[in-house]
N, CA, C and O atoms as a printed pandas DataFrame, in Angstrom:
     atom_number atom_name residue_name chain_id  residue_number  x_coord  y_coord  z_coord
0              1         N          UNK        A               1  109.911   99.516   78.707
1              2        CA          UNK        A               1  109.247  100.667   78.121
2              3         C          UNK        A               1  107.813  100.735   78.634
3              4         O          UNK        A               1  107.141   99.710   78.749
4              5         N          UNK        A               2  107.354  101.928   78.937
5              6        CA          UNK        A               2  106.018  102.120   79.477
6              7         C          UNK        A               2  104.953  101.890   78.409
7              8         O          UNK        A               2  105.147  102.195   77.232
8              9         N          UNK        A               3  103.830  101.347   78.854
9             10        CA          UNK        A               3  102.672  101.214   77.983
10            11         C          UNK        A               3  102.214  102.607   77.602
11            12         O          UNK        A               3  102.244  103.525   78.422
12            13         N          UNK        A               4  101.796  102.763   76.374
13            14        CA          UNK        A               4  101.374  104.084   75.904
14            15         C          UNK        A               4   99.944  104.401   76.331
15            16         O          UNK        A               4   99.060  103.546   76.303
16            17         N          UNK        A               5   99.749  105.640   76.720
17            18        CA          UNK        A               5   98.433  106.164   77.037
18            19         C          UNK        A               5   97.933  106.890   75.787
19            20         O          UNK        A               5   98.655  107.702   75.208
20            21         N          UNK        A               6   96.719  106.602   75.377
21            22        CA          UNK        A               6   96.125  107.278   74.219
22            23         C          UNK        A               6   95.348  108.488   74.713
23            24         O          UNK        A               6   94.255  108.358   75.264
24            25         N          UNK        A               7   95.925  109.663   74.509
25            26        CA          UNK        A               7   95.310  110.892   75.004
26            27         C          UNK        A               7   94.063  111.276   74.221
27            28         O          UNK        A               7   93.204  111.987   74.741
28            29         N          UNK        A               8   93.955  110.828   73.008
29            30        CA          UNK        A               8   92.805  111.167   72.171
30            31         C          UNK        A               8   91.870  109.974   71.992
31            32         O          UNK        A               8   90.949  110.031   71.177
32            33         N          UNK        A               9   92.089  108.912   72.728
33            34        CA          UNK        A               9   91.281  107.708   72.592
34            35         C          UNK        A               9   89.926  107.843   73.268
35            36         O          UNK        A               9   89.654  108.837   73.940
36            37         N          UNK        A              10   89.081  106.840   73.087
37            38        CA          UNK        A              10   87.741  106.893   73.664
38            39         C          UNK        A              10   87.713  106.677   75.179
39            40         O          UNK        A              10   86.779  107.113   75.852
40            41         N          UNK        A              11   88.747  105.996   75.721
41            42        CA          UNK        A              11   88.792  105.736   77.155
42            43         C          UNK        A              11   89.533  106.875   77.856
43            44         O          UNK        A              11   90.604  107.285   77.408
44            45         N          UNK        A              12   88.964  107.391   78.964
45            46        CA          UNK        A              12   89.647  108.482   79.673
46            47         C          UNK        A              12   91.061  108.085   80.096
47            48         O          UNK        A              12   91.337  106.923   80.392
48            49         N          UNK        A              13   91.937  109.070   80.115
49            50        CA          UNK        A              13   93.341  108.854   80.462
50            51         C          UNK        A              13   93.476  108.208   81.841
51            52         O          UNK        A              13   94.257  107.272   82.012
52            53         N          UNK        A              14   92.724  108.696   82.816
53            54        CA          UNK        A              14   92.857  108.140   84.168
54            55         C          UNK        A              14   92.464  106.667   84.202
55            56         O          UNK        A              14   93.057  105.887   84.946
56            57         N          UNK        A              15   91.475  106.279   83.408
57            58        CA          UNK        A              15   91.053  104.874   83.364
58            59         C          UNK        A              15   92.134  104.005   82.736
59            60         O          UNK        A              15   92.369  102.882   83.181
60            61         N          UNK        A              16   92.798  104.529   81.692
61            62        CA          UNK        A              16   93.894  103.780   81.074
62            63         C          UNK        A              16   95.024  103.573   82.070
63            64         O          UNK        A              16   95.573  102.477   82.180
64            65         N          UNK        A              17   95.368  104.637   82.798
65            66        CA          UNK        A              17   96.430  104.544   83.792
66            67         C          UNK        A              17   96.045  103.586   84.913
67            68         O          UNK        A              17   96.866  102.776   85.344
68            69         N          UNK        A              18   94.814  103.669   85.384
69            70        CA          UNK        A              18   94.350  102.750   86.421
70            71         C          UNK        A              18   94.459  101.308   85.918
71            72         O          UNK        A              18   94.846  100.420   86.677
72            73         N          UNK        A              19   94.125  101.070   84.662
73            74        CA          UNK        A              19   94.214   99.726   84.092
74            75         C          UNK        A              19   95.641   99.209   84.059
75            76         O          UNK        A              19   95.893   98.041   84.355
76            77         N          UNK        A              20   96.575  100.080   83.697
77            78        CA          UNK        A              20   97.992   99.695   83.665
78            79         C          UNK        A              20   98.467   99.326   85.072
79            80         O          UNK        A              20   99.109   98.295   85.272
80            81         N          UNK        A              21   98.142  100.185   86.044
81            82        CA          UNK        A              21   98.560   99.925   87.422
82            83         C          UNK        A              21   97.863   98.684   87.976
83            84         O          UNK        A              21   98.479   97.895   88.693
84            85         N          UNK        A              22   96.587   98.508   87.651
85            86        CA          UNK        A              22   95.847   97.321   88.093
86            87         C          UNK        A              22   96.529   96.049   87.591
87            88         O          UNK        A              22   96.690   95.085   88.339
88            89         N          UNK        A              23   96.926   96.057   86.321
89            90        CA          UNK        A              23   97.623   94.895   85.751
90            91         C          UNK        A              23   98.929   94.618   86.483
91            92         O          UNK        A              23   99.261   93.462   86.747
92            93         N          UNK        A              24   99.677   95.681   86.814
93            94        CA          UNK        A              24  100.942   95.502   87.531
94            95         C          UNK        A              24  100.711   94.934   88.928
95            96         O          UNK        A              24  101.494   94.118   89.412
96            97         N          UNK        A              25   99.634   95.371   89.567
97            98        CA          UNK        A              25   99.317   94.888   90.912
98            99         C          UNK        A              25   98.866   93.429   90.859
99           100         O          UNK        A              25   99.376   92.587   91.597
100          101         N          UNK        A              26   97.907   93.141   89.983
101          102        CA          UNK        A              26   97.329   91.794   89.938
102          103         C          UNK        A              26   98.309   90.751   89.418
103          104         O          UNK        A              26   98.187   89.567   89.734
104          105         N          UNK        A              27   99.285   91.189   88.617
105          106        CA          UNK        A              27  100.296   90.252   88.114
106          107         C          UNK        A              27  101.403   90.015   89.137
107          108         O          UNK        A              27  102.229   89.119   88.966
108          109         N          UNK        A              28  101.420   90.820   90.201
109          110        CA          UNK        A              28  102.448   90.671   91.231
110          111         C          UNK        A              28  103.701   91.482   90.968
111          112         O          UNK        A              28  104.662   91.388   91.731
112          113         N          UNK        A              29  103.717   92.287   89.891
113          114        CA          UNK        A              29  104.904   93.121   89.631
114          115         C          UNK        A              29  105.086   94.173   90.721
115          116         O          UNK        A              29  106.208   94.587   91.012
116          117         N          UNK        A              30  103.976   94.602   91.321
117          118        CA          UNK        A              30  104.057   95.446   92.519
118          119         C          UNK        A              30  103.418   94.619   93.628
119          120         O          UNK        A              30  102.226   94.316   93.576
120          121         N          UNK        A              31  104.201   94.260   94.617
121          122        CA          UNK        A              31  103.765   93.340   95.660
122          123         C          UNK        A              31  102.963   94.054   96.744
123          124         O          UNK        A              31  103.077   95.269   96.904
124          125         N          UNK        A              32  102.146   93.294   97.494
125          126        CA          UNK        A              32  101.384   93.875   98.604
126          127         C          UNK        A              32  102.276   94.621   99.589
127          128         O          UNK        A              32  103.398   94.214   99.893
128          129         N          UNK        A              33  101.728   95.725  100.071
129          130        CA          UNK        A              33  102.379   96.611  101.039
130          131         C          UNK        A              33  103.609   97.328  100.493
131          132         O          UNK        A              33  104.371   97.927  101.252
132          133         N          UNK        A              34  103.800   97.267   99.179
133          134        CA          UNK        A              34  104.865   98.025   98.525
134          135         C          UNK        A              34  104.236   99.282   97.930
135          136         O          UNK        A              34  103.069   99.263   97.539
136          137         N          UNK        A              35  104.992  100.366   97.859
137          138        CA          UNK        A              35  104.415  101.604   97.326
138          139         C          UNK        A              35  104.242  101.559   95.811
139          140         O          UNK        A              35  105.005  100.910   95.095
140          141         N          UNK        A              36  103.226  102.263   95.353
141          142        CA          UNK        A              36  103.105  102.529   93.922
142          143         C          UNK        A              36  104.184  103.539   93.561
143          144         O          UNK        A              36  104.714  104.206   94.449
144          145         N          UNK        A              37  104.522  103.668   92.284
145          146        CA          UNK        A              37  105.425  104.756   91.897
146          147         C          UNK        A              37  104.819  106.091   92.336
147          148         O          UNK        A              37  103.601  106.217   92.460
148          149         N          UNK        A              38  105.666  107.066   92.565
149          150        CA          UNK        A              38  105.173  108.375   93.002
150          151         C          UNK        A              38  104.359  109.040   91.895
151          152         O          UNK        A              38  104.461  108.687   90.720
152          153         N          UNK        A              39  103.555  110.006   92.304
153          154        CA          UNK        A              39  102.763  110.764   91.337
154          155         C          UNK        A              39  103.670  111.383   90.277
155          156         O          UNK        A              39  103.367  111.329   89.085
156          157         N          UNK        A              40  104.780  111.969   90.712
157          158        CA          UNK        A              40  105.710  112.593   89.759
158          159         C          UNK        A              40  106.266  111.571   88.775
159          160         O          UNK        A              40  106.383  111.852   87.582
160          161         N          UNK        A              41  106.606  110.392   89.270
161          162        CA          UNK        A              41  107.125  109.338   88.403
162          163         C          UNK        A              41  106.073  108.903   87.386
163          164         O          UNK        A              41  106.379  108.745   86.205
164          165         N          UNK        A              42  104.846  108.710   87.837
165          166        CA          UNK        A              42  103.778  108.299   86.924
166          167         C          UNK        A              42  103.482  109.381   85.888
167          168         O          UNK        A              42  103.232  109.077   84.722
168          169         N          UNK        A              43  103.512  110.642   86.314
169          170        CA          UNK        A              43  103.289  111.748   85.372
170          171         C          UNK        A              43  104.355  111.742   84.293
171          172         O          UNK        A              43  104.050  111.892   83.110
172          173         N          UNK        A              44  105.598  111.570   84.697
173          174        CA          UNK        A              44  106.706  111.579   83.740
174          175         C          UNK        A              44  106.671  110.336   82.847
175          176         O          UNK        A              44  106.822  110.441   81.630
176          177         N          UNK        A              45  106.476  109.181   83.438
177          178        CA          UNK        A              45  106.506  107.922   82.708
178          179         C          UNK        A              45  105.410  107.837   81.647
179          180         O          UNK        A              45  105.646  107.338   80.547
180          181         N          UNK        A              46  104.215  108.320   81.974
181          182        CA          UNK        A              46  103.085  108.169   81.065
182          183         C          UNK        A              46  102.636  109.470   80.411
183          184         O          UNK        A              46  101.747  109.456   79.560
184          185         N          UNK        A              47  103.235  110.586   80.795
185          186        CA          UNK        A              47  102.887  111.869   80.191
186          187         C          UNK        A              47  101.452  112.290   80.455
187          188         O          UNK        A              47  100.758  112.780   79.564
188          189         N          UNK        A              48  101.018  112.089   81.703
189          190        CA          UNK        A              48   99.645  112.427   82.069
190          191         C          UNK        A              48   99.639  113.526   83.118
191          192         O          UNK        A              48  100.592  113.658   83.887
192          193         N          UNK        A              49   98.573  114.312   83.155
193          194        CA          UNK        A              49   98.499  115.385   84.152
194          195         C          UNK        A              49   98.249  114.850   85.563
195          196         O          UNK        A              49   97.750  113.737   85.730
196          197         N          UNK        A              50   98.597  115.644   86.574
197          198        CA          UNK        A              50   98.478  115.192   87.962
198          199         C          UNK        A              50   97.062  114.775   88.344
199          200         O          UNK        A              50   96.885  113.823   89.104
200          201         N          UNK        A              51   96.059  115.468   87.831
201          202        CA          UNK        A              51   94.684  115.114   88.206
202          203         C          UNK        A              51   94.310  113.714   87.712
203          204         O          UNK        A              51   93.533  113.017   88.365
204          205         N          UNK        A              52   94.857  113.297   86.565
205          206        CA          UNK        A              52   94.582  111.952   86.070
206          207         C          UNK        A              52   95.305  110.894   86.909
207          208         O          UNK        A              52   94.769  109.806   87.123
208          209         N          UNK        A              53   96.510  111.202   87.382
209          210        CA          UNK        A              53   97.231  110.272   88.255
210          211         C          UNK        A              53   96.439  110.094   89.548
211          212         O          UNK        A              53   96.232  108.970   90.005
212          213         N          UNK        A              54   96.000  111.200   90.133
213          214        CA          UNK        A              54   95.255  111.130   91.388
214          215         C          UNK        A              54   93.943  110.372   91.224
215          216         O          UNK        A              54   93.561  109.576   92.082
216          217         N          UNK        A              55   93.266  110.627   90.123
217          218        CA          UNK        A              55   91.984  109.955   89.880
218          219         C          UNK        A              55   92.172  108.448   89.663
219          220         O          UNK        A              55   91.359  107.646   90.124
220          221         N          UNK        A              56   93.242  108.068   88.964
221          222        CA          UNK        A              56   93.537  106.649   88.744
222          223         C          UNK        A              56   93.818  105.955   90.076
223          224         O          UNK        A              56   93.316  104.859   90.328
224          225         N          UNK        A              57   94.614  106.590   90.918
225          226        CA          UNK        A              57   94.940  106.004   92.221
226          227         C          UNK        A              57   93.692  105.922   93.088
227          228         O          UNK        A              57   93.505  104.946   93.814
228          229         N          UNK        A              58   92.840  106.935   93.019
229          230        CA          UNK        A              58   91.597  106.905   93.791
230          231         C          UNK        A              58   90.700  105.757   93.328
231          232         O          UNK        A              58   90.054  105.101   94.145
232          233         N          UNK        A              59   90.662  105.519   92.023
233          234        CA          UNK        A              59   89.865  104.409   91.493
234          235         C          UNK        A              59   90.374  103.071   92.049
235          236         O          UNK        A              59   89.583  102.215   92.444
236          237         N          UNK        A              60   91.684  102.905   92.075
237          238        CA          UNK        A              60   92.264  101.671   92.620
238          239         C          UNK        A              60   91.997  101.555   94.119
239          240         O          UNK        A              60   91.800  100.455   94.635
240          241         N          UNK        A              61   91.993  102.676   94.806
241          242        CA          UNK        A              61   91.674  102.680   96.230
242          243         C          UNK        A              61   90.211  102.285   96.441
243          244         O          UNK        A              61   89.902  101.500   97.336
244          245         N          UNK        A              62   89.323  102.824   95.624
245          246        CA          UNK        A              62   87.904  102.489   95.719
246          247         C          UNK        A              62   87.670  100.996   95.484
247          248         O          UNK        A              62   86.741  100.415   96.045
248          249         N          UNK        A              63   88.508  100.380   94.659
249          250        CA          UNK        A              63   88.411   98.943   94.373
250          251         C          UNK        A              63   89.056   98.092   95.462
251          252         O          UNK        A              63   88.913   96.869   95.461
252          253         N          UNK        A              64   89.762   98.729   96.388
253          254        CA          UNK        A              64   90.433   97.995   97.457
254          255         C          UNK        A              64   91.785   97.435   97.064
255          256         O          UNK        A              64   92.349   96.619   97.793
256          257         N          UNK        A              65   92.322   97.862   95.913
257          258        CA          UNK        A              65   93.625   97.357   95.476
258          259         C          UNK        A              65   94.789   98.119   96.095
259          260         O          UNK        A              65   95.887   97.579   96.231
260          261         N          UNK        A              66   94.552   99.369   96.470
261          262        CA          UNK        A              66   95.594  100.165   97.117
262          263         C          UNK        A              66   95.002  100.881   98.320
263          264         O          UNK        A              66   93.789  101.073   98.417
264          265         N          UNK        A              67   95.874  101.270   99.228
265          266        CA          UNK        A              67   95.472  102.134  100.332
266          267         C          UNK        A              67   96.393  103.343  100.304
267          268         O          UNK        A              67   97.546  103.259   99.881
268          269         N          UNK        A              68   95.864  104.464  100.761
269          270        CA          UNK        A              68   96.595  105.725  100.699
270          271         C          UNK        A              68   96.966  106.153  102.112
271          272         O          UNK        A              68   96.117  106.220  103.001
272          273         N          UNK        A              69   98.246  106.442  102.303
273          274        CA          UNK        A              69   98.720  106.986  103.567
274          275         C          UNK        A              69   99.042  108.457  103.332
275          276         O          UNK        A              69   99.999  108.771  102.625
276          277         N          UNK        A              70   98.256  109.365  103.915
277          278        CA          UNK        A              70   98.490  110.788  103.688
278          279         C          UNK        A              70   99.934  111.183  103.972
279          280         O          UNK        A              70  100.497  110.839  105.012
280          281         N          UNK        A              71  100.510  111.899  103.041
281          282        CA          UNK        A              71  101.883  112.356  103.173
282          283         C          UNK        A              71  102.921  111.313  102.796
283          284         O          UNK        A              71  104.111  111.622  102.721
284          285         N          UNK        A              72  102.483  110.073  102.555
285          286        CA          UNK        A              72  103.423  109.006  102.210
286          287         C          UNK        A              72  103.197  108.430  100.819
287          288         O          UNK        A              72  104.152  108.045  100.145
288          289         N          UNK        A              73  101.951  108.368  100.387
289          290        CA          UNK        A              73  101.662  107.834   99.060
290          291         C          UNK        A              73  100.702  106.663   99.104
291          292         O          UNK        A              73  100.066  106.394  100.123
292          293         N          UNK        A              74  100.612  105.975   97.980
293          294        CA          UNK        A              74   99.698  104.842   97.833
294          295         C          UNK        A              74  100.484  103.541   97.866
295          296         O          UNK        A              74  101.570  103.438   97.294
296          297         N          UNK        A              75   99.922  102.557   98.542
297          298        CA          UNK        A              75  100.544  101.243   98.707
298          299         C          UNK        A              75   99.581  100.163   98.252
299          300         O          UNK        A              75   98.365  100.309   98.369
300          301         N          UNK        A              76  100.132   99.085   97.737
301          302        CA          UNK        A              76   99.311   97.960   97.298
302          303         C          UNK        A              76   98.724   97.277   98.524
303          304         O          UNK        A              76   99.436   96.979   99.482
304          305         N          UNK        A              77   97.436   97.037   98.486
305          306        CA          UNK        A              77   96.741   96.367   99.570
306          307         C          UNK        A              77   97.036   94.876   99.563
307          308         O          UNK        A              77   97.243   94.283   98.505
308          309         N          UNK        A              78   97.055   94.279  100.732
309          310        CA          UNK        A              78   97.228   92.823  100.780
310          311         C          UNK        A              78   96.018   92.127  100.184
311          312         O          UNK        A              78   96.106   90.957   99.810
312          313         N          UNK        A              79   94.887   92.822  100.085
313          314        CA          UNK        A              79   93.696   92.261   99.437
314          315         C          UNK        A              79   93.911   92.057   97.952
315          316         O          UNK        A              79   93.192   91.274   97.332
316          317         N          UNK        A              80   94.883   92.740   97.362
317          318        CA          UNK        A              80   95.157   92.584   95.934
318          319         C          UNK        A              80   95.553   91.152   95.624
319          320         O          UNK        A              80   95.240   90.645   94.547
320          321         N          UNK        A              81   96.241   90.489   96.553
321          322        CA          UNK        A              81   96.623   89.081   96.367
322          323         C          UNK        A              81   95.381   88.213   96.245
323          324         O          UNK        A              81   95.321   87.322   95.398
324          325         N          UNK        A              82   94.392   88.470   97.090
325          326        CA          UNK        A              82   93.165   87.685   97.072
326          327         C          UNK        A              82   92.373   87.898   95.789
327          328         O          UNK        A              82   91.635   87.017   95.348
328          329         N          UNK        A              83   92.532   89.073   95.196
329          330        CA          UNK        A              83   91.763   89.433   94.015
330          331         C          UNK        A              83   92.264   88.740   92.769
331          332         O          UNK        A              83   91.550   88.677   91.769
332          333         N          UNK        A              84   93.468   88.224   92.808
333          334        CA          UNK        A              84   93.940   87.506   91.613
334          335         C          UNK        A              84   95.394   87.697   91.316
335          336         O          UNK        A              84   95.851   87.339   90.230
336          337         N          UNK        A              85   96.148   88.256   92.255
337          338        CA          UNK        A              85   97.574   88.436   92.019
338          339         C          UNK        A              85   98.323   87.130   92.098
339          340         O          UNK        A              85   97.783   86.084   92.457
340          341         N          UNK        A              86   99.610   87.234   91.743
341          342        CA          UNK        A              86  100.314   86.088   91.589
342          343         C          UNK        A              86  101.163   85.381   92.439
343          344         O          UNK        A              86  101.695   84.339   92.055
């Protein structure tokens, strides 16, 4: 079951989603060079708008945890292992 996003909480939705994905990456549930779930999948799974999905992925990219291949999606960076993955 997906972790719940609090739409009315004090933390922005995109930050909550980024935190969930960050945990999955750092725990090794999503391995380096493997794709993140698609934007559509994340929207459906967490009930968040597309702009929040994009912003969450951009935040992870800015942190160096994912890289984005235009037209293909976002992939976990091999640097994520160095950051504390499992």
